[in-house]
N, C-alpha and C positions, 0 to 999 in steps of 0.2 A: 276438669283439671287433667292436664297431660300426665301420664304415668310413665316413669323412666326407671329402668333397671340398670344398675351399674354392677359389673362383675369384677371384683377385685378391689380391695381397699388399701392400695398402696398410694403413693404420691399422686399419680394420675387419677385414680379412682376417687380419692377423697375430694380433689378439686373439681372433678366432673360432677360429683354429687352435690357439692356446695354451690357450684354455678347453676346447676339445674334447679335446685330447690329455691335459690334466691330469685329465680325467674318464675316462680309459681308452680313448678311441677311437683308432683308427688314422687318421691324418690325412695327406692329400695336399694340398699347397698349390701352386697354379699361378700363375705370374706371367710376363707377356710380357717384362718388363724383365730386366736382368742383376743387379738388386739388389732388395731389399725396401724398402718404404716410400719410394719415390722422391718422391712428391708431398709427403711430410712434410718433405723436405729444403728445400722452398721456403716453408714456413710460417714466420711470424714473421721474414720477411726472411732466411731461411736459418738462423735460430737455433732453430726448432721450438717454437712456442707450444703446449706440450702440453695445457694446460687452464687453468682459472681457479679462484681460491679462493672465488668467490661462492657463496652458498647455491644448492642445486639448483633452488629455485623461481625464482631469477633466470635460470638457464639456460633454463627454460621460457619465461619472459617475453622473453628475448632470442633466441628462435627463432621468427621470424614464420612460418616454414614448418612448420606442424603440430607446434608445441612440445609440446602436451599428449599427443601420441602417445608421447613419451619418458618419461613419468612412471614407468612400470614399469621401464624400462631403467635409469633413474637410481637407482631404489631398489635395484636389483640390483647396480649397479656405479657408484658415485659418483666425483666428483673425488678424494675422500679415499682411496677404494679404489685408484684408479689410482696416486696418488702413493705409497701404501703398497707397491704392487707394484714400481714402478720403483726405489724406494729400496732395497727388499730385493734387487733385482737389481744394485744397485751404481751407480745413477745419482743424482748429487747435483743438486738443483734449487734455484731461487731464485724469489722472487716480485717482480714489478715493478709499475709503475704500473697501476692498474685491476685488480689481482688476477691479472694474467697470469703464468703459470708457464713458466719456461724451464729448460733444463739449465744448470747453473752454468758450464759450459764455453762456453756460447753456440754450441754445435755440434750441428746436426741430424745430422751424420755420426755423432757419438757415439751418438745415439739409435738410428739405423738399425743400427749395428753391435751395440748392446746387444740389440736385438730379434732380429736375425739369429742371434746366439749363443744367445739363449734358445730360439728355434725348434729349433736343433740340439740343445741340451741336452734338450729335451722330445721329441726323436726325431720331429719333424714331417718328413715326406718332402717336400722342397722341390724344385719343378720350375721353375727359373729359365730365362729365354729360351724359355719354352714357353707361348705364349698359347693359351687355349681357343677353339676354333672353333665348337663346338656343344655344347649341353646338352640331353639328352633324358631324359624320364621313362619308365622301363620298369616291367614288372611286379615286378622284383626291386629296384627303387630308381632309380638314375640312371647314365647313361653320358655321359661327356664325350669329345670328340675334339679332339686337337691335331694339329699337323703331324707329331709324333713317334709318335703312336699313339692308342689308345682306352683308357679307364679306367672302372671301375665302382665304385659305392659305395652304401651304404644311404641316405645323406643328402647333400644338396648345399647349400652356402652361397654365394650370389652376392654378392660385395663388390667390384665392378669400378669403383666411382666414377661420376662424371658425365661431362660433355662438356668441362669446363674443363681447360686445360693438357694438350692431347693428347700433348705431348712426354713427359709422365709416364706415359702409357699409358691415360689416361682418354679413350677414344674412343667411348664409348656402347655397347660390346659387351653389357653387362648388360641394357640396355633391350631389345635385340633378343632376348636369351635369355628375358627375362621375357614379352615379347609372344608368343613362340612357345609358351611354357608356359601361355598363357591369361590373362596378367595385363594390367591396364590401366596404361599409362604416361601420366601427366599431362603437359601441355605443358611442354617444356623451355625455360627462360629463363636468361639470365645473372644471377647475383646476386653481390653484393660486387664490383662492377665500376665503372670510371670512366664518367662521362657525357660525351657529346660535346655541343658547343655550336654554335649558329648563328654566334656571334661568332668570326671568325677571328683577331682580335687577341689571343686568349688565348695564342697561340704566343709572343707577345712577353713573356708573364709565365711561361712554362714554367719550372718549378722553384721558383717562389715559393710559400712555405708561409705560411699564415695560421693563427695559433693563437688559441684562446679566442674563436672566432666562433660566432654562432648562424646556422645555415643551414637554410632551409626550402624546401619544394616548394609551388608554387601552380598552380592551374588555374582559369581563368574567375573570377579574383578570390577563390578559396577556398583557404585554407591546408590542405594535405593532410598534411604531416608536417614535423617539424623535429628537428635534432640539434645538440648543442653540442660543440665541440672543435676539431680541427685539420683543415684541408683544404689541397689542393695544386692549383696550376694546371699543366696539361700542354700539349703541343703541339696536342692536339685537343679539350681541354675541361677538366674538373675531376676530381680524385681526392682521395685522403686518407681517413682514418678516417670522418669524418662523411658524406662523399659515398658511401662504400661502404655504410654502414648505410642511407642513404636509398635506395640502389639495391636493397638487400635488401627494404625495405618496398615499393618500387614493383613489384618482381617478383611480388608476391602480390596486386596490385590491378589486375586487367585493365582497369578503367575509368580508371586513371591513364594516359591515352594521351599520347604525345608529339605536338606539342611541349608542354613544361611550362616554367614560369618558376622559376628558382632565385633566391632572395633571400638576400643575405648581410648580416647585421647585423655590421658591422665593429667596433662598439663596444657590445656588448650589456650591459656593466656600467654604462653611463651612460644616464640619462634624456635625452630630447631637450633639456630645459632645461640640464642639466649639460654636455652635449656642446656646445651652443651657447655656453655660457660659456667652455668650454675653447678653442673655435675663436676666440672674440673675443680671448682672452689671446694666443694664438699669432699672430693677425693683428696685434695691437698690437706684438708683438715684431718682426715682419717687415713693418712698415707700408709701407715704401717699396719693397718687393720685389714680384715677380710672384706670382700666386695659387699657383703650384706650390710656391714656397718656403714659403708659409704653412702648408702641410700636412706639411712634412718631419719634424716632431717627432711627428706623429700617425699617419702611414701609411708603409709601405714606398715608397721613391722610385719604383719601377717602376709601382706601382699608381696613383699620383697623377693622371697625365693622364687615365686612364679614369674615375676618380671625378669629376673636373672636367667631363669630357665629358658624363656622365650628368646632372650638375647644370646643364649648359648654361652653364658659365663658361669662357670662353676662357683657356687656360693663361697667356697673356701679360698678362692683365688685372692691373693694379696693385691690390694689396690695399686701398689707401685708396680705390679706386673701386668696390669690391664693395658692393652694396646690401644692406640688411637682408633683403629678399626672397630675393636670391641666396644669402645665408648660410643662411637657413632651408631653402632647397632643398638646399643642401649637407648639412645635418644629415639631411634626409630620405634622401638618397642613401647617406650613410654608414651608415644603419641599415636600408637596403633596397637595397643595390647589386645590380643584377639582371643575369641572363644567361638566354638562351633555350636550353633543353635540347632537343636534336633526337633523342636516343637514347642508346645505350650502345656501348661498344666491343664487338667480336665475342665470342660466348660462349666461344670458345677462350681468351680472356684473362681470363675471370671466375675469381675465387678459388674459388667453388663454383657448382654448378648448382642452380637452383630447378626443382622438378618431379622426376618420377621414378616409380618403382613406387608405385601408389596405396596409401596407408596403410590405406585401408578394406579392402584385401585381404590385410593382414598382421596377425597376432595380436601386439599390442604387448607381451604378457607373455613371448612366446617367440621372436618374429621369424619364426615359421613362416607360410608361405603358407596362406591360408584356402581356396585352390583346389587345391593340390597337396601332399599329405602328404609330409613329409620334405624339402621345399624351403624354404630360408630366405634372407632378405635382410638386409643390414646396411650401414651407412654411407651414403655420398652417392648410391648407386643408388636409395635410397628417397626419396620426396618429402618430405624434411626439409632445412632449411638455416637457419643462424643468423648472427648478427652476428659480426664479428671479435672476437678476444680469447681464443681457446682453446675457444670453444663448439662449433665444428664438429668439431674433433678429438675432444673428449670424447664427442660424439654418436656418432662412429665407433667409439671404443673401447668405449663402453657397449653399443651395439647389436651390435657384433661379439662381445663377451663373452657376452651373452645368447643370441645365435644359436648360438655354439659350445657353451655349456652345454646348451642345449635339444637340439641335434642329437645330442650324445653320449649324452644320457640317455633319449632317446625309446625306444630298444630295451628298456631296463629296465622301461618302463611297459607294454609290450605283453604 
């Protein structure tokens, strides 16, 4: 019987172990935490965004970090294959806005328990609270050492995640293992992470959410990227879905250096002329009031002072005293409200890590190392990362599945 060691019991590690065991391999799965799938528990705000119903071609397009590397993995194990599996195992799911798929119970704990029981049912030897300290390649295969002892196997799959959310166990161990085994680890950066701003007044807007806005990154007067949707002000800057996606794009563009300008079109559905007409109607309605009152039907009240400030209109100015030029400046600001981005929050707070084991050194059809026979990688430890919406978890499930299948079947090919 082929013996396989899997290091890390996150989404990729669990599916690698299940795939290998279902093909007749003896599998030992090591996890430093006391539960499996700990990071899965924080995806989708604790509801576990399992995958997305989008076509797999969209998965590639929404993976700025080497999406094309995943073609083979997605052919082998797609979102439909994943859902077929979890449904057969007893998990009911539901589809929400944007094609995102969640357990019907809205409980990540249910998903973790389901996968834990599945590992038990398939007789995977699970080593909880037993983190791997070293991974060595030997003449006979691989040996790993933990604080409890040493173990050997014919093949080893490293699925230790990235550097984000170290409380879940993602502390970068896999990168050290990979380097020691001769692999290149590309620069590690935070992805899907809030931006920090030079403007300290954002703390006054903390918690304020803006919907249906067009948000773009600019540098030296050149537009770099844009996203449409929802964003959020925080105590240190900006966050929310569109901001996280922009941060993912920025993580893969070394030349996009901070500081950068963030421009927010607060009314993207309106042309400048239409917006000007709308403002004139509101100003007529509040003609004898101050400027701040004239925008209360158009903007969240907390945002109004800062919009007026950028338009250089004192908040106490009476509406009937606002000039045509000032009104046009206001239109400009409403469609390009700006902030100066100084960086991101620490990588430990990122949803995923950009960078990792170089995809050039991994066979995309098997997830096997091109440098060390019998060594496999899957999940976030590889230099792959995607937008929010279930795409990252699906990448972990798919690469884990392929690695597990390949590791188990290698011996039969010899």
